C-alpha positions in Angstrom: 16.5 -9.7 5.7 13.1 -8.9 4.5 12.4 -6.7 1.3 9.1 -5.2 0.3 9.1 -4.6 -3.6 6.5 -2.2 -5.0 5.2 -2.0 -8.6 2.5 -0.1 -10.4 1.4 3.6 -10.1 2.0 6.1 -12.7 0.2 9.1 -14.1 -3.7 9.1 -14.8 -6.2 11.8 -15.6 -8.7 12.5 -12.5 -11.4 10.2 -12.5 -9.1 7.1 -13.6 -7.8 4.1 -12.0 -4.3 2.7 -11.1 -3.2 -0.1 -8.9 -0.1 -0.7 -7.0 1.3 -4.0 -5.6 3.7 -5.1 -3.2 5.3 -8.3 -2.4 7.4 -9.3 0.3 10.4 -11.7 0.3 12.7 -13.2 2.8 12.6 -15.1 5.7 9.2 -14.6 6.7 7.1 -16.7 9.2 3.9 -14.4 9.0 2.8 -10.9 8.2 0.1 -9.7 10.9 -0.7 -6.7 9.0 -0.1 -5.0 5.3 -1.0 -1.4 4.4 -0.5 1.5 2.0 0.7 4.9 3.1 1.2 8.0 1.1 3.4 11.2 1.3 2.2 14.1 -0.7 4.6 17.2 -0.9 4.2 19.5 2.4 2.1 16.9 3.9 2.7 14.2 6.5 2.5 10.5 5.6 -0.6 9.2 5.9 -2.3 5.8 6.3 -4.3 5.1 3.3 -5.5 1.5 3.8 -5.0 -1.6 6.3 -5.5 -5.1 5.9 -5.2 -8.0 8.3 -4.7 -11.8 7.4 -8.4 -12.2 8.0 -9.3 -9.9 5.5 -10.6 -7.1 7.8 -9.8 -3.8 6.6 -9.7 0.0 7.4 -9.4 2.9 5.1 -8.5 6.5 5.4 -12.1 8.6 5.3 -10.6 10.5 2.1 -10.4 6.9 0.2 -13.2 5.1 1.2 -15.4 3.8 -1.6 -12.9 4.4 -4.2 -9.9 2.4 -3.1 -9.7 -1.1 -2.1 -7.1 -3.0 -0.6 -6.5 -7.0 -0.8 -3.8 -9.5 0.2 -2.5 -12.7 -0.9 -1.4 -14.5 2.1 0.2 -17.4 0.4 2.2 -14.5 -1.8 3.0 -12.2 1.0 1.6 -9.8 -1.2 -0.8 -6.5 -0.7 -2.6 -4.8 -3.6 -4.2 -1.5 -3.8 -6.9 -0.7 -6.4 -7.6 2.9 -6.8 -10.6 4.0 -8.4 -11.9 7.7 -9.4 -8.8 9.1 -8.7 -8.5 12.7 -7.7 -5.7 15.2 -8.1 -5.4 15.3 -4.4 -4.4 11.4 -4.3 -1.2 12.7 -6.0 1.6 11.2 -3.7 4.3 8.6 -3.3 2.6 5.4 -2.0 4.5 3.3 0.4 3.7 -0.3 1.3 4.1 -1.3 4.8 4.4 -4.6 6.6 4.7 -5.9 10.2 6.7 -9.1 9.5 7.4 -11.9 12.1 10.7 -13.3 11.0 13.2 -15.8 12.8 14.4 -12.8 14.9 11.0 -11.5 15.9 8.6 -9.1 14.6 10.0 -6.0 12.5 8.4 -3.2 10.6 9.2 -2.6 6.9 8.7 -0.2 4.1 8.9 -0.4 0.5 10.8 2.0 -1.6 7.8 4.0 -2.8 6.2 4.3 -6.0 4.8 7.6 -7.5 0.9 8.3 -8.3 0.3 11.2 -10.2 -3.2 12.2 -10.8 -3.8 15.3 -13.4 -6.9 17.3 -13.4 
């Protein structure tokens, strides 16, 4: 069984910065892709950013230039640095990973962490 444990997030004023982290644990052979999604009230869950083992990334247009995703492969961890935050960034942020284990590839989600940006 693989678990994704998130940390970080919180409350910040518009224009401020926050970071979130996620660490995967369990029987892990490799993690081809890790990413962050967010879910705001009344909206669909949205991909925020995604990163591959070689460091290649893609971002939602709404966060380009403000958010930076990174990963530490040796720690099975992924990070999201969020700068110039806007009230519309308020959401629950979820870590996601496609993990290759001894039983094949499985998709896992973190428990979610709240990010609130006040105006």
